[in-house]
DRENLUMZA-401772 format. One line per field, with one value per residue (C-alpha): x, y, z; residue in three letters. Coordinates in Angstrom, 1 decimal. Layout:
xx = X | ... .
yy = Y | ... .
zz = Z | ... .
res = ALA | ... .
END
This chain:
xx = -14.0 | -13.3 | -15.9 | -14.6 | -16.7 | -14.8 | -15.6 | -13.5 | -13.6 | -11.3 | -8.6 | -8.7 | -9.7 | -12.1 | -12.4 | -14.3 | -12.7 | -14.8 | -13.0 | -14.9 | -12.7 | -11.9 | -12.5 | -8.9 | -7.3 | -5.6 | -4.5 | -5.6 | -2.5 | -2.4 | -0.3 | -1.3 | 0.3 | 2.0 | 0.2 | -3.1 | -4.0 | -6.2 | -8.7 | -10.7 | -10.9 | -14.0 | -15.7 | -19.4 | -20.0 | -18.6 | -15.2 | -12.4 | -8.8 | -5.5 | -3.5 | 0.2 | 2.1 | 5.5 | 7.4 | 7.6 | 9.3 | 7.8 | 8.8 | 6.9 | 5.3 | 5.8 | 6.5 | 4.2 | 2.9 | 2.2 | -0.8 | -1.6 | -4.9 | -5.8 | -9.6 | -11.6 | -12.6 | -16.3 | -15.5 | -16.6 | -16.0 | -13.4 | -14.0 | -11.0 | -11.7 | -8.8 | -8.2 | -5.6 | -4.0 | -1.7 | 1.3 | 0.8 | 3.0 | 2.5 | -0.6 | -2.5 | -4.3 | -7.3 | -8.6 | -11.9 | -12.4 | -10.3 | -9.8 | -7.3 | -6.2 | -4.3 | -2.2 | 1.0 | -0.1 | -1.5 | -4.6 | -6.5 | -5.4 | -2.9 | -1.1 | 2.3 | 4.3 | 6.2 | 3.7 | 1.4 | -1.8 | -5.5 | -4.8 | -8.3 | -10.6 | -14.2 | -13.4 | -16.1 | -15.8 | -18.8 | -18.1 | -20.5 | -19.4 | -19.0 | -22.5 | -21.5 | -18.4 | -18.1 | -16.2 | -14.3 | -15.5 | -18.0 | -21.8 | -24.0 | -26.6 | -28.7 | -26.4 | -23.5 | -21.1 | -20.1 | -16.8 | -15.4 | -11.8 | -11.3 | -7.7 | -5.4 | -5.7 | -8.5 | -8.2 | -10.5 | -10.6 | -13.2 | -13.7 | -16.1 | -16.1 | -14.4 | -14.3 | -14.7 | -13.8 | -14.9 | -13.1 | -15.2 | -14.5 | -11.9 | -12.8 | -10.4 | -11.1 | -9.5 | -10.5 | -11.9 | -9.4 | -6.6 | -8.1 | -5.7 | -3.9 | -1.8 | -4.9 | -6.3 | -3.1 | -3.3 | -6.8 | -5.8 | -3.0 | -5.0 | -6.8 | -3.6 | -1.8 | -4.6 | -4.7 | -0.9 | -1.0 | -3.6 | -0.9 | 1.7 | -0.5 | -3.1 | -6.4 | -9.6 | -11.4 | -9.6 | -10.5 | -12.7 | -10.3 | -10.6 | -7.7 | -7.7 | -5.3 | -4.8 | -4.0 | -0.2 | 0.8 | 3.7 | 3.2 | 6.2 | 4.7 | 1.7 | 0.5 | -1.8 | -4.3 | -7.0 | -9.1 | -7.5 | -4.6 | -3.8 | -1.5 | -0.1 | -0.9 | -0.4 | 3.3 | 4.3 | 7.0 | 4.7 | 7.1 | 7.4 | 3.7 | 2.8 | 5.5 | 4.2 | 0.6 | 1.7 | 3.8 | 1.0 | -1.5 | 1.2 | 1.1 | -2.3 | -0.2 | 3.2 | 2.6 | 2.7 | 6.3 | 6.9 | 7.0 | 8.6 | 11.7 | 14.4 | 12.0 | 10.0 | 12.5 | 10.3 | 7.1 | 8.8 | 11.2 | 8.5 | 6.0 | 8.7 | 9.7 | 6.1 | 5.9 | 9.3 | 8.2 | 5.1 | 7.2 | 9.6 | 6.8 | 4.6 | 7.0 | 10.2 | 13.6 | 15.0 | 12.3 | 12.9 | 16.6 | 15.9 | 14.0 | 16.8 | 19.2 | 17.0 | 17.5 | 21.3 | 21.5 | 24.5 | 25.2 | 22.6 | 22.3 | 22.6 | 19.3 | 19.5 | 20.4 | 22.7 | 20.0 | 17.2 | 15.3 | 13.8 | 16.4 | 15.6 | 16.3 | 17.1 | 14.3 | 13.0 | 16.4 | 18.7 | 16.5 | 15.5 | 19.1 | 19.8 | 17.0 | 18.3 | 21.4 | 19.2 | 17.3 | 20.6 | 21.8 | 18.6 | 16.1 | 12.5 | 10.9 | 13.0 | 11.8 | 8.3 | 9.0 | 10.4 | 7.4 | 5.0 | 7.0 | 6.8 | 3.1 | 2.3 | 4.3 | 2.3 | 4.9 | 6.4 | 10.0 | 13.3 | 14.1 | 10.9 | 11.4 | 14.9 | 13.7 | 10.8 | 13.1 | 15.3 | 12.3 | 11.3 | 14.6 | 16.2 | 19.2 | 21.5 | 19.2 | 18.5 | 22.2 | 23.0 | 20.2 | 21.2 | 24.9 | 23.8 | 21.3 | 23.6 | 27.0 | 27.4 | 26.2 | 28.8 .
yy = 9.5 | 11.4 | 12.4 | 13.9 | 15.8 | 15.8 | 18.0 | 18.1 | 21.2 | 22.3 | 19.8 | 21.1 | 19.3 | 21.1 | 19.2 | 19.6 | 17.2 | 16.9 | 15.3 | 13.9 | 14.5 | 12.1 | 13.6 | 12.8 | 14.6 | 17.9 | 18.6 | 17.5 | 16.8 | 15.6 | 16.0 | 17.2 | 17.6 | 20.9 | 21.9 | 21.8 | 25.1 | 25.2 | 28.1 | 27.7 | 25.7 | 25.8 | 23.8 | 23.1 | 26.2 | 28.5 | 29.1 | 29.6 | 28.4 | 29.1 | 25.8 | 25.8 | 24.6 | 23.1 | 21.2 | 17.4 | 14.6 | 11.1 | 8.0 | 7.5 | 10.9 | 14.3 | 17.5 | 17.8 | 20.2 | 19.1 | 20.9 | 21.2 | 22.5 | 23.0 | 22.8 | 24.6 | 22.4 | 22.3 | 21.4 | 18.0 | 18.4 | 20.3 | 21.0 | 21.7 | 23.2 | 23.0 | 23.0 | 22.7 | 20.4 | 17.4 | 16.3 | 13.5 | 11.1 | 7.7 | 7.1 | 10.2 | 11.9 | 14.3 | 14.3 | 14.4 | 10.7 | 9.6 | 10.8 | 8.7 | 9.7 | 7.6 | 7.5 | 8.4 | 11.9 | 12.7 | 14.2 | 13.4 | 14.0 | 11.5 | 11.1 | 12.8 | 9.6 | 7.0 | 4.3 | 2.8 | 2.4 | 3.4 | 6.9 | 8.0 | 4.9 | 5.0 | 7.3 | 8.0 | 10.0 | 11.6 | 12.5 | 15.2 | 16.1 | 12.7 | 11.4 | 10.3 | 8.4 | 4.9 | 4.9 | 1.6 | 0.2 | 3.0 | 2.9 | 5.3 | 7.1 | 9.3 | 11.9 | 11.2 | 8.4 | 7.1 | 5.4 | 3.7 | 2.4 | -1.3 | -0.9 | 1.9 | 3.8 | 6.2 | 5.3 | 7.0 | 5.5 | 7.2 | 6.3 | 7.2 | 6.1 | 2.9 | -0.8 | -3.5 | -7.2 | -9.8 | -13.0 | -14.6 | -12.5 | -10.3 | -7.1 | -5.5 | -1.9 | 0.8 | 3.9 | 3.4 | 5.9 | 3.5 | 0.5 | -1.0 | -4.3 | -4.0 | -3.7 | -6.9 | -8.8 | -7.7 | -9.0 | -12.2 | -13.1 | -12.3 | -15.6 | -17.5 | -15.8 | -16.7 | -20.3 | -20.5 | -19.2 | -21.8 | -24.5 | -22.5 | -21.0 | -23.8 | -21.9 | -22.6 | -19.3 | -16.0 | -13.3 | -10.4 | -8.1 | -5.0 | -4.3 | -0.7 | 0.6 | 4.4 | 6.6 | 6.5 | 7.8 | 5.3 | 2.2 | 0.5 | 0.6 | -0.3 | -1.0 | -3.3 | -2.6 | -4.9 | -6.1 | -3.5 | -3.5 | -0.2 | -0.2 | 3.1 | 2.5 | -0.1 | -0.9 | -1.4 | -3.9 | -6.9 | -9.1 | -6.4 | -5.7 | -9.3 | -9.5 | -6.4 | -7.5 | -11.0 | -9.3 | -7.2 | -10.1 | -12.2 | -9.7 | -11.2 | -14.0 | -12.4 | -9.9 | -9.4 | -8.4 | -4.9 | -2.6 | 0.2 | -1.8 | -3.9 | -6.8 | -5.5 | -7.5 | -10.6 | -9.1 | -7.8 | -10.7 | -13.4 | -11.4 | -10.9 | -14.5 | -15.6 | -13.4 | -14.6 | -18.2 | -17.3 | -15.5 | -18.4 | -21.0 | -18.8 | -16.6 | -18.6 | -18.6 | -15.7 | -13.3 | -14.6 | -13.8 | -10.3 | -9.5 | -10.9 | -8.7 | -5.6 | -6.3 | -5.9 | -2.2 | -0.4 | 0.2 | -2.2 | -2.0 | -5.2 | -6.9 | -6.2 | -2.5 | -1.4 | 0.7 | -1.7 | 0.8 | 0.1 | 1.1 | 4.0 | 1.8 | -1.9 | -3.5 | -5.0 | -6.1 | -7.5 | -10.4 | -11.2 | -11.7 | -13.8 | -16.1 | -16.3 | -17.9 | -20.3 | -21.0 | -21.9 | -24.1 | -25.9 | -25.3 | -24.1 | -26.5 | -25.2 | -21.6 | -22.8 | -24.5 | -21.2 | -19.3 | -21.7 | -21.5 | -17.8 | -17.7 | -20.1 | -18.2 | -16.8 | -14.1 | -12.8 | -12.1 | -13.2 | -15.0 | -17.0 | -17.8 | -19.2 | -21.2 | -22.6 | -23.6 | -25.5 | -27.2 | -28.2 | -30.0 | -27.3 | -26.3 | -25.7 | -23.3 | -21.5 | -21.2 | -19.9 | -17.2 | -16.3 | -15.8 | -13.6 | -11.5 | -10.8 | -10.7 | -6.9 | -6.8 | -9.0 .
zz = 15.9 | 12.7 | 10.1 | 6.9 | 4.3 | 1.0 | -2.0 | -5.1 | -7.3 | -10.1 | -9.1 | -5.5 | -2.3 | 0.1 | 3.3 | 6.6 | 9.2 | 12.4 | 15.4 | 18.4 | 21.4 | 24.2 | 27.6 | 28.5 | 25.5 | 26.4 | 22.9 | 19.4 | 17.3 | 13.7 | 10.5 | 7.1 | 3.7 | 3.6 | 0.4 | 2.2 | 4.0 | 7.1 | 6.7 | 9.9 | 13.2 | 15.4 | 18.1 | 18.4 | 20.4 | 17.7 | 19.4 | 16.9 | 17.3 | 15.7 | 15.5 | 16.3 | 13.2 | 12.9 | 10.2 | 10.5 | 8.5 | 8.5 | 6.5 | 3.2 | 3.3 | 1.5 | 3.4 | 6.3 | 8.9 | 12.4 | 14.0 | 17.7 | 18.9 | 22.6 | 22.9 | 25.6 | 28.5 | 27.4 | 23.7 | 22.5 | 18.8 | 16.7 | 13.0 | 10.8 | 7.4 | 4.9 | 1.1 | -1.5 | -4.1 | -3.7 | -5.8 | -8.3 | -6.4 | -4.7 | -6.8 | -5.7 | -8.6 | -9.3 | -12.8 | -14.6 | -14.6 | -11.6 | -8.0 | -6.1 | -2.6 | -0.1 | 3.1 | 1.4 | 0.5 | 4.0 | 2.5 | 5.7 | 9.3 | 10.6 | 13.9 | 13.6 | 14.3 | 12.2 | 12.8 | 10.1 | 12.0 | 12.1 | 13.4 | 14.2 | 14.7 | 13.4 | 10.5 | 7.9 | 4.7 | 3.0 | -0.7 | -1.7 | -5.2 | -6.9 | -7.6 | -11.1 | -9.9 | -8.5 | -5.2 | -4.5 | -1.2 | -0.9 | -0.5 | -2.4 | -0.4 | -2.7 | -4.3 | -1.9 | -1.3 | 2.1 | 2.7 | 5.8 | 5.7 | 6.3 | 7.3 | 8.3 | 5.0 | 4.3 | 0.7 | -1.8 | -5.4 | -7.5 | -11.2 | -14.0 | -17.6 | -16.6 | -17.6 | -14.9 | -15.4 | -12.9 | -11.9 | -9.2 | -6.1 | -7.9 | -9.7 | -12.2 | -13.1 | -15.3 | -17.3 | -20.7 | -22.0 | -21.0 | -22.8 | -25.3 | -26.1 | -22.9 | -20.7 | -22.3 | -21.5 | -17.9 | -17.7 | -19.5 | -17.0 | -13.9 | -13.9 | -14.6 | -11.7 | -9.3 | -10.4 | -10.0 | -6.5 | -5.5 | -5.7 | -3.7 | -1.0 | -0.9 | -0.9 | -2.6 | -2.7 | -3.3 | -0.8 | -2.1 | -3.9 | -6.1 | -8.5 | -9.9 | -12.5 | -12.3 | -15.4 | -15.2 | -11.8 | -12.1 | -14.3 | -12.7 | -9.2 | -7.1 | -3.6 | -1.7 | 1.1 | 2.7 | -0.3 | -2.6 | -5.1 | -6.8 | -9.9 | -11.2 | -14.9 | -17.7 | -18.2 | -21.8 | -20.8 | -20.7 | -18.7 | -16.0 | -16.1 | -15.4 | -12.8 | -11.1 | -10.9 | -9.7 | -7.1 | -5.7 | -5.7 | -3.9 | -1.0 | -0.1 | 1.4 | 1.7 | 4.4 | 8.1 | 8.7 | 10.1 | 7.1 | 9.0 | 9.9 | 8.0 | 8.4 | 5.5 | 3.3 | 4.2 | 2.7 | -0.5 | -1.1 | -0.9 | -3.0 | -5.6 | -5.7 | -6.0 | -9.1 | -10.3 | -10.2 | -12.2 | -14.8 | -15.1 | -15.6 | -18.0 | -19.8 | -19.8 | -18.1 | -20.2 | -19.0 | -15.5 | -15.7 | -17.1 | -13.9 | -11.7 | -13.6 | -12.9 | -9.2 | -9.5 | -8.6 | -7.2 | -3.5 | -2.1 | 1.7 | 3.8 | 4.5 | 8.2 | 8.6 | 11.4 | 13.0 | 12.4 | 10.3 | 6.9 | 4.3 | 2.0 | -1.0 | -1.6 | 0.3 | -2.9 | -4.2 | -1.5 | -0.3 | -3.9 | -4.9 | -1.8 | -2.7 | -6.2 | -4.8 | -2.8 | -6.1 | -7.9 | -5.1 | -4.2 | -7.0 | -7.5 | -5.0 | -2.2 | -2.9 | -2.7 | 0.6 | 1.9 | 0.7 | 2.3 | 5.6 | 5.7 | 4.9 | 7.8 | 10.4 | 13.3 | 13.9 | 10.7 | 11.7 | 10.3 | 13.6 | 13.4 | 9.7 | 10.3 | 13.3 | 11.2 | 8.4 | 10.8 | 12.4 | 8.9 | 8.4 | 6.3 | 8.4 | 5.5 | 3.9 | 7.2 | 7.9 | 4.4 | 4.7 | 8.2 | 7.2 | 4.3 | 6.3 | 9.2 | 7.6 | 7.7 | 11.4 | 13.0 .
res = MET | LEU | ASN | ILE | ASP | LEU | PHE | VAL | LYS | ASN | SER | GLU | LEU | HIS | ILE | PHE | ALA | GLU | PHE | THR | LEU | ASN | LYS | ASP | ASP | GLU | ASN | LEU | CYS | PHE | SER | LEU | ASN | LYS | LYS | LEU | GLU | ILE | SER | LYS | VAL | THR | ASP | GLU | ASN | GLY | ASN | GLU | TYR | ILE | PRO | ILE | SER | GLU | ASP | ILE | ASN | LEU | GLN | PHE | HIS | PRO | GLU | LEU | ASN | LYS | TYR | THR | ILE | LYS | PRO | LYS | ILE | GLU | ALA | LYS | GLU | ILE | THR | VAL | GLU | TYR | HIS | GLY | THR | ILE | GLU | ARG | ARG | SER | HIS | ASN | ILE | ILE | SER | ASP | ASP | CYS | VAL | ALA | LEU | ASN | TRP | TYR | SER | THR | TRP | TYR | PRO | GLN | LYS | PRO | VAL | ASP | ILE | ILE | ALA | ASN | ASP | PHE | PRO | ASN | THR | THR | VAL | THR | LEU | ARG | SER | MET | GLY | ASP | TYR | LYS | ILE | THR | LYS | GLY | ILE | LYS | ASN | GLY | GLU | VAL | TRP | VAL | TYR | LYS | PRO | ILE | ASP | TYR | ASP | VAL | ASN | ILE | ILE | ALA | LEU | LYS | ASN | TYR | THR | GLU | VAL | LYS | TYR | GLY | SER | LEU | SER | PHE | SER | TYR | LEU | LYS | SER | CYS | GLU | ASN | GLU | ILE | SER | GLU | LYS | TYR | ALA | LYS | TYR | LEU | ASP | ARG | ILE | ILE | GLU | TYR | TYR | LYS | ASP | ILE | TYR | GLU | PHE | GLU | THR | LEU | PRO | GLN | MET | ASP | ILE | VAL | VAL | LEU | PRO | ASN | THR | ASN | PRO | TYR | ASP | GLY | TYR | ILE | ARG | SER | GLN | LEU | ILE | VAL | LEU | GLY | GLY | PHE | CYS | GLU | ASN | ILE | THR | TYR | ALA | ILE | LYS | LEU | ILE | ALA | HIS | GLU | ILE | ALA | HIS | ILE | TRP | CYS | ASN | GLY | ALA | ASP | VAL | CYS | SER | TRP | GLU | ASP | TRP | LEU | ASN | GLU | THR | PHE | ALA | GLU | TRP | SER | ALA | LEU | LEU | PHE | VAL | SER | ASP | HIS | LEU | GLY | ASN | SER | GLU | PHE | GLU | LYS | ILE | ILE | THR | SER | HIS | ARG | VAL | GLU | ASN | LEU | PRO | PRO | ILE | LYS | THR | ILE | ASP | GLY | LYS | ARG | PRO | GLN | SER | GLY | VAL | HIS | HIS | SER | GLY | THR | LEU | MET | LEU | TYR | GLU | VAL | TYR | LYS | LEU | TYR | GLY | LYS | ASN | MET | ILE | ILE | LYS | ILE | LEU | LYS | THR | PHE | HIS | LYS | LEU | GLU | ASP | LYS | THR | THR | LYS | ASP | LEU | LEU | SER | ALA | LEU | ARG | ASN | ASN | ASN | LEU | PRO | ASN | VAL | ALA | SER | TYR | MET | GLU | ASN | THR | ILE | TYR | LYS | PHE | ASN | ASN .
END
């Protein structure tokens, strides 16, 4: 169990992280952003500890410290006090109207391993300096907010002076200071995107979902969590803006493949093609082709990497371009069949996708994709 008390003051985080120890744990190990400084470590009996620190590099993260603490035999709780700032990267930000903190910044203790998982189950965050904010997925209790993660990310999104638009079970929020013609177009197309996906993914009711637009952490990027989509700002290129939000919404159905391996091409390719089909139907073929052209970057890695790891770049491009060739050979309806096949897979792997395509009487498509995916590995 991990209880976190979070204070934000003058753009700096002040955190008390209280770990409840398991009786079998000899050491307490976790990683933290290197910009965060531990000031004190104690147990419930007042004993103080000096954690052992070492550098560690993990995928998707900034520079980290790995900390190891050896509790005394009688200790049942360890409290780690730390403070500092974080870089404005991967949609982490601290400003007067917005506090956004997520897994990528390692602002909270995480296990020092390359696995995306709920590191410390039963985590609770109490936010004690944000009474005038709204905390997405949080519950207000007097002057404090209480937040419990619903997936692996202890994801704090706090807004004040914001606009919220409702679409059934979907909420779309952004700061009033960011309100302009572009934000209105985002809101306008949300409903159209959802209606479009109803035909592809055959659902009647959209799952409860919050979409939050941050104040320009990166308007060309975003990410999705359980019941949450975060966009890094309003993109002035309307075509790309619509494609981006359609891509992130598509991840509601285009997910499940291992994001830490080369298999992540499945999640990203099918989310991208869901968005590309929407762009083609609603903005026209010329805008569709512009996005295809943007995927033609230099030195693209093969879809299946030699070592099986997720490539540092290219995971959004290589599969998208492969399906573009399928699109030219077989047409839009074939892409929709492939999207539906992936969505219905029980095990989201390339092997299972190719097998399912063959079982659905699409052997030529499966063979073409297989040859492209594995051509650099033979």
